[in-house]
VOPAGU-2260 file (C-alpha; in pm, 1 decimal, decimal comma):
REM VOPAGU-2260
SITE   aa  ch    i         X         Y         Z
SITE  UNK   A    0   11911,7    7350,5   14028,5
SITE  UNK   A    1   11790,7    7602,3   14288,6
SITE  UNK   A    2   11433,2    7634,4   14155,3
SITE  UNK   A    3   11142,0    7392,4   14170,4
SITE  UNK   A    4   10893,6    7302,2   13896,5
SITE  UNK   A    5   10686,4    7614,9   13972,2
SITE  UNK   A    6   10983,0    7851,7   13949,2
SITE  UNK   A    7   11029,2    7903,8   14324,9
SITE  UNK   A    8   11371,8    7934,0   14489,6
SITE  UNK   A    9   11483,3    7622,6   14676,7
SITE  UNK   A   10   11706,7    7653,5   14984,4
SITE  UNK   A   11   12035,9    7467,9   14931,5
SITE  UNK   A   12   12175,5    7487,1   15281,0
SITE  UNK   A   13   12547,9    7558,0   15285,2
SITE  UNK   A   14   12601,3    7517,7   14909,2
SITE  UNK   A   15   12800,8    7807,3   14759,2
SITE  UNK   A   16   12796,0    7935,7   14401,7
SITE  UNK   A   17   13123,2    7932,7   14207,2
SITE  UNK   A   18   13002,0    8220,0   13987,4
SITE  UNK   A   19   12704,9    8366,6   14176,8
SITE  UNK   A   20   12586,6    8633,1   13932,0
SITE  UNK   A   21   12581,2    8417,0   13618,1
SITE  UNK   A   22   12439,6    8114,5   13799,2
SITE  UNK   A   23   12160,0    8310,4   13965,6
SITE  UNK   A   24   12071,4    8472,7   13634,1
SITE  UNK   A   25   12034,7    8135,2   13461,1
SITE  UNK   A   26   11829,7    8005,3   13755,2
SITE  UNK   A   27   11603,2    8308,3   13727,1
SITE  UNK   A   28   11543,6    8241,1   13358,7
SITE  UNK   A   29   11488,0    7871,1   13426,0
SITE  UNK   A   30   11247,4    7950,0   13707,3
SITE  UNK   A   31   11054,2    8197,9   13492,5
SITE  UNK   A   32   11034,0    7939,1   13217,6
SITE  UNK   A   33   10891,4    7681,6   13459,1
SITE  UNK   A   34   10646,6    7935,2   13599,9
SITE  UNK   A   35   10516,7    8005,7   13249,1
SITE  UNK   A   36   10496,0    7635,8   13166,5
SITE  UNK   A   37   10284,1    7585,5   13477,2
SITE  UNK   A   38   10044,8    7846,2   13330,5
SITE  UNK   A   39   10021,0    7634,2   13014,3
SITE  UNK   A   40   10174,4    7897,1   12786,2
SITE  UNK   A   41   10310,3    7780,3   12452,9
SITE  UNK   A   42   10679,5    7705,7   12407,0
SITE  UNK   A   43   10700,4    7963,7   12127,4
SITE  UNK   A   44   10571,1    8235,8   12359,6
SITE  UNK   A   45   10812,4    8136,1   12636,0
SITE  UNK   A   46   11113,1    8115,7   12402,0
SITE  UNK   A   47   11034,7    8452,2   12242,1
SITE  UNK   A   48   11009,6    8619,3   12582,9
SITE  UNK   A   49   11340,5    8472,4   12695,0
SITE  UNK   A   50   11509,5    8604,1   12380,9
SITE  UNK   A   51   11377,3    8951,4   12462,4
SITE  UNK   A   52   11520,4    8933,7   12814,1
SITE  UNK   A   53   11861,0    8818,4   12688,6
SITE  UNK   A   54   11873,0    9104,4   12438,3
SITE  UNK   A   55   11782,7    9348,7   12715,7
SITE  UNK   A   56   12059,7    9200,8   12931,4
SITE  UNK   A   57   12312,3    9244,2   12650,1
SITE  UNK   A   58   12207,9    9607,3   12599,2
SITE  UNK   A   59   12217,6    9709,8   12965,7
SITE  UNK   A   60   12522,1    9498,2   13056,1
SITE  UNK   A   61   12364,6    9478,0   13401,9
SITE  UNK   A   62   12210,5    9191,4   13597,7
SITE  UNK   A   63   11834,5    9209,1   13669,8
SITE  UNK   A   64   11890,0    9310,9   14033,2
SITE  UNK   A   65   12064,3    9624,8   13904,4
SITE  UNK   A   66   11806,4    9723,8   13641,5
SITE  UNK   A   67   11644,4   10067,7   13666,4
SITE  UNK   A   68   11376,2   10251,5   13473,4
SITE  UNK   A   69   11657,4   10445,6   13299,8
SITE  UNK   A   70   11763,2   10122,2   13129,1
SITE  UNK   A   71   11409,1   10084,0   12996,8
SITE  UNK   A   72   11409,0   10440,7   12864,8
SITE  UNK   A   73   11743,7   10396,1   12689,7
SITE  UNK   A   74   11673,3   10054,3   12539,4
SITE  UNK   A   75   11328,8   10120,3   12401,1
SITE  UNK   A   76   11416,0   10472,3   12298,0
SITE  UNK   A   77   11694,0   10317,6   12088,0
SITE  UNK   A   78   11453,3   10064,0   11942,8
SITE  UNK   A   79   11218,3   10336,4   11823,0
SITE  UNK   A   80   11465,5   10604,8   11712,8
SITE  UNK   A   81   11757,5   10400,4   11578,4
SITE  UNK   A   82   11613,9   10062,2   11483,1
SITE  UNK   A   83   11272,8   10193,1   11374,5
SITE  UNK   A   84   11080,3    9915,8   11547,3
SITE  UNK   A   85   10702,8    9934,8   11520,7
SITE  UNK   A   86   10490,9   10041,6   11817,9
SITE  UNK   A   87   10332,2    9700,3   11871,1
SITE  UNK   A   88   10676,8    9534,4   11859,8
SITE  UNK   A   89   10812,0    9769,5   12125,3
SITE  UNK   A   90   10505,5    9715,1   12341,6
SITE  UNK   A   91   10548,5    9338,2   12315,7
SITE  UNK   A   92   10912,9    9362,5   12425,8
SITE  UNK   A   93   10820,5    9591,5   12713,8
SITE  UNK   A   94   10556,1    9342,9   12822,6
SITE  UNK   A   95   10818,2    9065,8   12837,9
SITE  UNK   A   96   11050,3    9277,3   13056,3
SITE  UNK   A   97   10760,6    9378,8   13279,2
SITE  UNK   A   98   10647,2    9017,4   13325,1
SITE  UNK   A   99   10999,9    8900,4   13402,3
SITE  UNK   A  100   11040,2    9170,2   13666,4
SITE  UNK   A  101   10697,8    9089,5   13810,3
SITE  UNK   A  102   10812,0    8729,4   13851,3
SITE  UNK   A  103   11136,8    8834,8   14022,0
SITE  UNK   A  104   10976,1    9076,0   14271,0
SITE  UNK   A  105   10692,0    8841,5   14369,6
SITE  UNK   A  106   10779,7    8720,4   14721,7
SITE  UNK   A  107   10622,3    8384,0   14642,5
SITE  UNK   A  108   10922,3    8293,3   14427,3
SITE  UNK   A  109   11190,6    8408,5   14671,0
SITE  UNK   A  110   11428,5    8595,9   14442,1
SITE  UNK   A  111   11429,1    8911,9   14649,5
SITE  UNK   A  112   11569,8    8734,6   14953,2
SITE  UNK   A  113   11815,6    8530,7   14745,9
SITE  UNK   A  114   11960,3    8841,5   14577,8
SITE  UNK   A  115   11968,4    9036,2   14903,5
SITE  UNK   A  116   12171,9    8759,1   15066,5
SITE  UNK   A  117   12415,3    8723,1   14775,9
SITE  UNK   A  118   12443,1    9074,4   14631,1
SITE  UNK   A  119   12313,4    9312,0   14897,6
SITE  UNK   A  120   12032,6    9432,5   14670,4
SITE  UNK   A  121   11721,5    9294,1   14504,4
SITE  UNK   A  122   11526,3    9317,4   14174,7
SITE  UNK   A  123   11261,1    9586,7   14131,0
SITE  UNK   A  124   10992,3    9648,5   13872,9
SITE  UNK   A  125   11129,9    9883,2   13605,5
SITE  UNK   A  126   10834,5    9898,2   13364,8
SITE  UNK   A  127   10549,6   10127,0   13463,0
SITE  UNK   A  128   10255,1   10290,6   13293,4
SITE  UNK   A  129   10445,7   10616,5   13264,1
SITE  UNK   A  130   10750,3   10471,0   13081,8
SITE  UNK   A  131   10597,6   10203,3   12857,6
SITE  UNK   A  132   10365,3   10203,9   12559,9
SITE  UNK   A  133    9995,8   10149,3   12625,4
SITE  UNK   A  134    9748,5    9950,2   12416,8
SITE  UNK   A  135    9526,9   10248,1   12344,5
SITE  UNK   A  136    9321,9   10123,4   12050,9
SITE  UNK   A  137    9176,0    9792,3   11944,4
SITE  UNK   A  138    9281,3    9807,0   11580,7
SITE  UNK   A  139    9660,7    9834,1   11555,3
SITE  UNK   A  140    9725,5    9644,3   11235,7
SITE  UNK   A  141    9989,6    9778,2   11002,0
SITE  UNK   A  142    9812,3   10046,0   10793,5
SITE  UNK   A  143   10022,3    9944,0   10494,3
SITE  UNK   A  144    9884,5    9589,3   10485,3
SITE  UNK   A  145    9583,1    9528,5   10264,8
SITE  UNK   A  146    9377,7    9274,6   10076,6
SITE  UNK   A  147    9430,3    9166,7    9716,1
SITE  UNK   A  148    9207,7    9317,2    9452,7
SITE  UNK   A  149    9024,4    9058,4    9242,9
SITE  UNK   A  150    9259,5    9121,3    8949,2
SITE  UNK   A  151    9571,6    9089,5    9166,4
SITE  UNK   A  152    9443,5    8767,4    9318,1
SITE  UNK   A  153    9370,9    8615,8    8977,7
SITE  UNK   A  154    9711,4    8723,3    8848,8
SITE  UNK   A  155    9883,1    8562,5    9148,7
SITE  UNK   A  156    9701,5    8230,0    9109,6
SITE  UNK   A  157    9761,1    8227,8    8731,9
SITE  UNK   A  158   10130,9    8289,4    8790,9
SITE  UNK   A  159   10150,0    8008,0    9046,6
SITE  UNK   A  160    9987,5    7767,1    8797,6
SITE  UNK   A  161   10216,6    7883,6    8517,5
SITE  UNK   A  162   10520,7    7822,3    8737,8
SITE  UNK   A  163   10412,5    7460,7    8787,9
SITE  UNK   A  164   10385,5    7411,6    8411,7
SITE  UNK   A  165   10718,0    7586,7    8345,7
SITE  UNK   A  166   10915,7    7377,8    8594,8
SITE  UNK   A  167   10753,8    7055,8    8477,2
SITE  UNK   A  168   10836,9    7128,2    8113,2
SITE  UNK   A  169   11201,2    7168,5    8217,7
SITE  UNK   A  170   11189,7    6816,5    8359,0
SITE  UNK   A  171   11271,0    6928,2    8712,9
SITE  UNK   A  172   11138,1    6768,5    9028,1
SITE  UNK   A  173   11045,5    7106,7    9171,3
SITE  UNK   A  174   10713,3    7107,6    8988,6
SITE  UNK   A  175   10552,0    6899,0    9262,3
SITE  UNK   A  176   10631,0    7139,5    9550,5
SITE  UNK   A  177   10523,5    7422,7    9320,2
SITE  UNK   A  178   10189,1    7247,5    9263,7
SITE  UNK   A  179   10153,2    7190,0    9637,7
SITE  UNK   A  180   10213,6    7556,1    9716,4
SITE  UNK   A  181    9985,2    7678,2    9437,6
SITE  UNK   A  182    9709,0    7461,8    9584,0
SITE  UNK   A  183    9792,9    7575,6    9936,9
SITE  UNK   A  184    9773,6    7946,0    9843,0
SITE  UNK   A  185    9431,6    7890,6    9686,2
SITE  UNK   A  186    9318,0    7696,9    9993,3
SITE  UNK   A  187    9426,9    7978,4   10225,7
SITE  UNK   A  188    9210,0    8220,1   10029,9
SITE  UNK   A  189    8921,3    7979,3    9969,2
SITE  UNK   A  190    8868,6    7924,0   10343,3
SITE  UNK   A  191    9018,7    8241,6   10493,4
SITE  UNK   A  192    9288,7    8055,0   10683,6
SITE  UNK   A  193    9594,2    8156,2   10879,4
SITE  UNK   A  194    9929,1    8016,9   10770,6
SITE  UNK   A  195    9959,3    7775,4   11061,4
SITE  UNK   A  196    9602,0    7656,4   11013,2
SITE  UNK   A  197    9656,5    7553,6   10653,4
SITE  UNK   A  198    9990,1    7384,2   10730,6
SITE  UNK   A  199    9816,9    7148,5   10973,9
SITE  UNK   A  200    9529,6    7049,8   10745,1
SITE  UNK   A  201    9483,0    6676,1   10700,7
SITE  UNK   A  202    9290,6    6484,6   10437,4
SITE  UNK   A  203    9042,0    6365,5   10701,5
SITE  UNK   A  204    8953,6    6721,8   10805,2
SITE  UNK   A  205    8711,4    6764,7   10513,7
SITE  UNK   A  206    8350,3    6655,3   10521,7
SITE  UNK   A  207    8031,4    6684,4   10322,6
SITE  UNK   A  208    7785,4    6965,9   10380,3
SITE  UNK   A  209    7431,1    6825,3   10340,7
SITE  UNK   A  210    7309,3    7175,0   10256,6
SITE  UNK   A  211    7568,3    7220,8    9978,4
SITE  UNK   A  212    7599,2    6883,5    9808,4
SITE  UNK   A  213    7757,8    7036,6    9499,3
SITE  UNK   A  214    8090,4    7055,7    9684,7
SITE  UNK   A  215    8102,0    6678,8    9740,4
SITE  UNK   A  216    8338,7    6567,8   10014,6
SITE  UNK   A  217    8486,1    6918,3   10035,0
SITE  UNK   A  218    8174,6    7093,4   10165,9
SITE  UNK   A  219    8334,9    7190,2   10497,6
SITE  UNK   A  220    8670,7    7170,6   10672,3
SITE  UNK   A  221    8750,5    7135,0   11040,3
SITE  UNK   A  222    9032,2    7365,5   11149,3
SITE  UNK   A  223    9219,8    7199,7   11434,0
SITE  UNK   A  224    9498,0    7453,9   11484,7
SITE  UNK   A  225    9309,4    7781,2   11515,4
SITE  UNK   A  226    9463,1    8071,0   11704,3
SITE  UNK   A  227    9469,8    7986,1   12074,7
SITE  UNK   A  228    9399,1    8207,1   12371,6
SITE  UNK   A  229    9682,8    8246,1   12621,2
SITE  UNK   A  230    9736,0    7921,5   12806,5
SITE  UNK   A  231    9475,4    7735,8   12600,8
SITE  UNK   A  232    9488,2    7464,3   12338,2
SITE  UNK   A  233    9447,3    7558,1   11969,5
SITE  UNK   A  234    9091,5    7668,4   11899,5
SITE  UNK   A  235    8886,2    7447,4   11667,1
SITE  UNK   A  236    8622,6    7564,7   11423,2
SITE  UNK   A  237    8444,0    7442,9   11111,8
SITE  UNK   A  238    8463,3    7652,5   10794,1
SITE  UNK   A  239    8202,5    7601,2   10523,9
SITE  UNK   A  240    8301,3    7600,5   10157,3
SITE  UNK   A  241    8170,0    7904,3    9969,0
SITE  UNK   A  242    8361,9    7915,4    9637,4
SITE  UNK   A  243    8251,5    7670,3    9367,3
SITE  UNK   A  244    8607,6    7624,6    9231,7
SITE  UNK   A  245    8772,5    7529,1    9560,9
SITE  UNK   A  246    8645,5    7169,0    9566,7
SITE  UNK   A  247    8792,3    7105,6    9220,2
SITE  UNK   A  248    9130,3    7248,1    9325,8
SITE  UNK   A  249    9145,7    7024,6    9633,0
SITE  UNK   A  250    9027,0    6716,4    9443,2
SITE  UNK   A  251    9293,2    6768,0    9175,1
SITE  UNK   A  252    9567,8    6796,7    9436,4
SITE  UNK   A  253    9445,3    6492,4    9630,1
SITE  UNK   A  254    9432,8    6277,4    9317,9
SITE  UNK   A  255    9733,8    6395,0    9116,2
SITE  UNK   A  256    9975,6    6567,6    9355,1
SITE  UNK   A  257    9955,8    6436,2    9708,8
SITE  UNK   A  258   10003,3    6063,9    9622,7
SITE  UNK   A  259   10343,1    6146,6    9466,1
SITE  UNK   A  260   10488,3    6268,8    9795,7
SITE  UNK   A  261   10689,3    6030,2   10010,4
SITE  UNK   A  262   10510,2    5867,5   10299,4
SITE  UNK   A  263   10153,3    5767,4   10356,3
SITE  UNK   A  264   10054,7    6019,2   10623,0
SITE  UNK   A  265    9733,9    6216,2   10647,8
SITE  UNK   A  266    9885,5    6563,1   10605,7
SITE  UNK   A  267    9732,6    6749,4   10313,5
SITE  UNK   A  268   10040,5    6962,1   10239,5
SITE  UNK   A  269   10354,3    6766,6   10339,7
SITE  UNK   A  270   10711,8    6851,4   10249,3
SITE  UNK   A  271   10939,0    6621,2   10050,0
SITE  UNK   A  272   11048,2    6438,1   10366,5
SITE  UNK   A  273   10696,2    6367,2   10485,6
SITE  UNK   A  274   10679,8    6641,1   10751,5
SITE  UNK   A  275   10480,6    6962,9   10752,2
SITE  UNK   A  276   10567,0    7224,7   10493,6
SITE  UNK   A  277   10753,9    7505,5   10670,0
SITE  UNK   A  278   10625,9    7859,0   10713,2
SITE  UNK   A  279   10958,3    7990,6   10587,1
SITE  UNK   A  280   10931,3    7799,1   10260,2
SITE  UNK   A  281   10578,0    7924,0   10202,4
SITE  UNK   A  282   10672,1    8281,9   10278,9
SITE  UNK   A  283   10971,3    8264,4   10046,6
SITE  UNK   A  284   10769,6    8133,8    9751,9
SITE  UNK   A  285   10492,8    8386,8    9814,8
SITE  UNK   A  286   10733,7    8680,0    9811,0
SITE  UNK   A  287   10906,1    8549,5    9499,8
SITE  UNK   A  288   10579,0    8525,6    9307,0
SITE  UNK   A  289   10462,7    8863,8    9435,5
SITE  UNK   A  290   10785,8    9033,8    9333,1
SITE  UNK   A  291   10794,1    8860,6    8993,7
SITE  UNK   A  292   10449,1    9005,8    8924,6
SITE  UNK   A  293   10551,6    9349,6    9048,1
SITE  UNK   A  294   10277,0    9351,9    9310,2
SITE  UNK   A  295   10269,9    9581,6    9610,4
SITE  UNK   A  296   10504,5    9478,6    9893,4
SITE  UNK   A  297   10216,5    9553,7   10132,7
SITE  UNK   A  298   10068,5    9221,5   10022,6
SITE  UNK   A  299   10172,2    8924,1   10235,0
SITE  UNK   A  300   10035,8    8575,1   10291,7
SITE  UNK   A  301    9788,6    8709,0   10546,2
SITE  UNK   A  302    9645,3    8920,4   10264,9
SITE  UNK   A  303    9467,5    8606,3   10140,9
SITE  UNK   A  304    9272,3    8603,8   10467,4
SITE  UNK   A  305    9203,8    8976,4   10441,6
SITE  UNK   A  306    9085,6    8922,7   10085,5
SITE  UNK   A  307    8854,3    8640,3   10190,5
SITE  UNK   A  308    8676,0    8861,3   10444,5
SITE  UNK   A  309    8660,9    9156,7   10207,8
SITE  UNK   A  310    8531,4    8962,7    9908,2
SITE  UNK   A  311    8263,6    8784,4   10111,0
SITE  UNK   A  312    8134,9    9117,0   10242,7
SITE  UNK   A  313    8135,1    9261,9    9891,5
SITE  UNK   A  314    7945,5    8955,7    9769,3
SITE  UNK   A  315    7668,8    9024,3   10020,5
SITE  UNK   A  316    7742,4    8759,0   10284,2
SITE  UNK   A  317    7609,9    8836,5   10630,8
SITE  UNK   A  318    7868,4    8990,8   10863,7
SITE  UNK   A  319    7801,4    8730,9   11135,2
SITE  UNK   A  320    7860,5    8449,6   10884,0
SITE  UNK   A  321    8196,8    8601,4   10787,6
SITE  UNK   A  322    8289,4    8641,0   11154,5
SITE  UNK   A  323    8217,0    8273,7   11228,8
SITE  UNK   A  324    8404,7    8158,6   10918,6
SITE  UNK   A  325    8714,1    8349,0   11032,0
SITE  UNK   A  326    8683,1    8219,9   11387,5
SITE  UNK   A  327    8659,4    8561,3   11553,6
SITE  UNK   A  328    8481,0    8601,8   11885,2
SITE  UNK   A  329    8407,5    8969,1   11825,4
SITE  UNK   A  330    8273,5    9146,8   11518,5
SITE  UNK   A  331    8521,7    9429,9   11577,3
SITE  UNK   A  332    8807,0    9188,1   11505,9
SITE  UNK   A  333    8650,4    9085,4   11176,0
SITE  UNK   A  334    8613,0    9450,4   11080,6
SITE  UNK   A  335    8993,5    9483,4   11083,6
SITE  UNK   A  336    9006,4    9235,8   10793,4
SITE  UNK   A  337    8750,0    9411,7   10575,4
SITE  UNK   A  338    8903,8    9629,3   10304,2
SITE  UNK   A  339    8585,4    9695,7   10111,1
SITE  UNK   A  340    8651,6    9853,9    9773,1
SITE  UNK   A  341    8543,7   10212,3    9704,6
SITE  UNK   A  342    8324,7   10097,3    9414,3
SITE  UNK   A  343    8135,7    9865,7    9646,5
SITE  UNK   A  344    8078,2   10142,5    9899,9
SITE  UNK   A  345    7964,6   10384,3    9632,1
SITE  UNK   A  346    7722,6   10123,6    9497,4
SITE  UNK   A  347    7585,1   10058,1    9843,8
SITE  UNK   A  348    7539,9   10431,2    9904,1
SITE  UNK   A  349    7367,7   10473,5    9568,0
SITE  UNK   A  350    7130,1   10186,9    9645,5
SITE  UNK   A  351    7040,9   10340,8    9981,6
SITE  UNK   A  352    6986,4   10685,2    9832,7
SITE  UNK   A  353    6778,3   10548,5    9546,9
SITE  UNK   A  354    6571,7   10346,6    9792,2
SITE  UNK   A  355    6510,9   10656,6   10003,4
SITE  UNK   A  356    6393,9   10850,7    9697,9
SITE  UNK   A  357    6165,2   10565,7    9583,8
SITE  UNK   A  358    6010,3   10544,5    9928,9
SITE  UNK   A  359    5950,2   10918,5    9932,4
SITE  UNK   A  360    5786,0   10914,2    9588,0
SITE  UNK   A  361    5563,6   10615,0    9657,3
SITE  UNK   A  362    5461,3   10710,6   10010,6
SITE  UNK   A  363    5091,5   10811,9   10007,3
SITE  UNK   A  364    5033,2   11172,8   10096,7
SITE  UNK   A  365    4840,0   11238,3   10411,9
SITE  UNK   A  366    4511,1   11419,6   10357,4
């Protein structure tokens, strides 16, 4: 291999390539992969970026040392006009191409000289401010996504419980995974969790809260797989229990469901083989329940987290408390998750107006 562990070109003396173009391309991708690994980026991020580059290669039918800004215009124009990709998706793909080109043109890694020697040309940067999408606003979530209403949430949980009973009455083994997922959905909402956070929960992650003894051993939960910053380990946080029913749900699962699964591991929501329940399986069951109830397709699993933030705000919880529960560094991020109902806002406005009138009527007149 002609690259070292940091992604730099290694001189091979008189060694010749049998198929120079294809071999250099694979070395470039390998070198970029190693360069990203040295920056401690996650394997998922690295793999996703490589897939983007390979798709771009297939579209242009040109090697990276022949790419031009016209290829960028054509490819991403096609993504928006023909394939209807969302703006943030296109921007993410453009970022991958830009980073790959930045790696190739950096003289530290030596690809310019290698390509000049072999092909008589060299890679250039093809993504610029004037031909790529910019991140112009902080809140770019899909405007169609929203939180559950209280009635929708109750209907979903009732349906999940009814499905457990239905499958069990039929004498099928599927009732146990159905019970697991019903409990998992409630746990996602009860603690405002992301999908990956709830998948990695373990029985030892729960602890008592001395200031809320009514929740017993489920007074708080340590989240070990919070969303990580680039190049960092998963971010940990502790989430306090706020709903009085959540401890009973978890206790029921721990006593009557979890012991029936194979294995004696510590995972709270294992699959039938003792590993972690997959995101695909959870998403599939969620969509099936949602569609069976005729609920809005704008609702997804992340809507449980949106609902958690919204319902806490509507219940009068302090905004900083909600922010810390969700694990956000900035209040502006938490605000994206708040879909406060119109009735709540009207009530708040009425309270403010009534308070203003009361103050005006009771204020002593100056002599």
